[in-house]
C-alpha positions as CSV (number, residue, x, y, z in Angstrom):
1,M,-13.7,23.9,23.4
2,A,-11.6,21.5,21.3
3,I,-14.1,18.6,21.6
4,Q,-16.8,20.7,20.1
5,G,-14.7,21.5,17.0
6,T,-13.8,17.8,16.6
7,V,-17.5,16.8,16.7
8,N,-18.5,19.5,14.3
9,G,-15.7,18.6,11.9
10,A,-16.7,15.0,12.0
11,T,-20.3,15.9,11.4
12,I,-19.6,18.0,8.3
13,A,-16.7,16.0,6.9
14,P,-17.4,14.5,3.5
15,T,-18.1,10.8,3.3
16,F,-16.4,8.7,0.6
17,V,-18.1,5.8,-1.1
18,P,-15.7,2.9,-0.6
19,E,-14.2,1.7,-3.9
20,L,-14.8,-1.9,-2.9
21,N,-18.3,-3.2,-2.1
22,M,-18.7,-6.3,0.0
23,P,-19.2,-8.8,-2.9
24,V,-16.0,-7.6,-4.6
25,A,-14.0,-7.5,-1.4
26,S,-15.2,-11.0,-0.5
27,A,-14.2,-12.3,-4.0
28,R,-10.8,-10.8,-3.8
29,S,-10.3,-12.2,-0.3
30,F,-11.4,-15.7,-1.4
31,F,-9.1,-15.7,-4.5
32,G,-6.2,-14.3,-2.5
33,N,-6.5,-17.0,0.1
34,H,-6.9,-19.7,-2.6
35,S,-3.8,-18.5,-4.4
36,A,-1.8,-18.5,-1.1
37,T,-3.0,-22.0,-0.3
38,V,-2.0,-23.3,-3.7
39,F,1.5,-21.6,-3.4
40,M,2.0,-23.1,0.1
41,A,1.1,-26.6,-1.1
42,A,3.6,-26.2,-4.0
43,G,6.4,-25.1,-1.6
44,K,6.7,-21.6,-3.1
45,F,7.2,-20.1,0.3
46,D,9.6,-22.6,1.8
47,A,12.7,-20.5,1.1
48,E,11.1,-17.6,3.1
49,I,10.7,-19.5,6.3
50,I,13.7,-20.1,8.6
51,P,13.6,-22.7,11.4
52,V,12.7,-21.2,14.8
53,T,13.3,-23.1,18.0
54,A,11.3,-22.3,21.1
55,K,10.3,-23.9,24.4
56,M,6.9,-25.5,24.6
57,A,5.2,-26.0,28.0
58,V,3.6,-29.4,28.3
59,L,0.9,-29.9,31.1
60,N,0.3,-33.3,32.6
61,R,-3.4,-33.1,33.3
62,D,-3.3,-35.8,35.9
63,T,-0.6,-34.3,38.1
64,N,-0.8,-30.7,36.9
65,E,3.0,-30.9,36.4
66,V,4.4,-28.6,33.7
67,T,7.5,-29.7,31.8
68,Y,9.2,-28.0,28.9
69,R,10.6,-29.2,25.7
70,D,12.3,-27.7,22.7
71,V,10.3,-27.6,19.5
72,T,11.4,-26.3,16.1
73,A,9.0,-24.9,13.6
74,T,10.3,-25.5,10.1
75,K,7.4,-24.3,8.0
76,D,4.3,-22.2,8.4
77,V,1.2,-24.3,8.9
78,K,-1.4,-21.7,7.8
79,I,-2.0,-18.4,6.1
80,R,-1.8,-15.4,8.5
81,F,-3.1,-12.0,7.8
């Protein structure tokens, strides 16, 4: 049975100790985020972003009427991973 072989293979497969432990990974993540934030504030990524226009739905909460308007994003507002 194929499932049996898969289970046995997973049971006897060697386990590897991760090269990064949690404190090291957390520090790398923090400093990476910090660097990206500093670069964004300095405008280092501005040349990489092109303006993108899209339609945005706007809901009037009193009447539940939905209208649409064009919006243009000209820069990224946060770091995305």
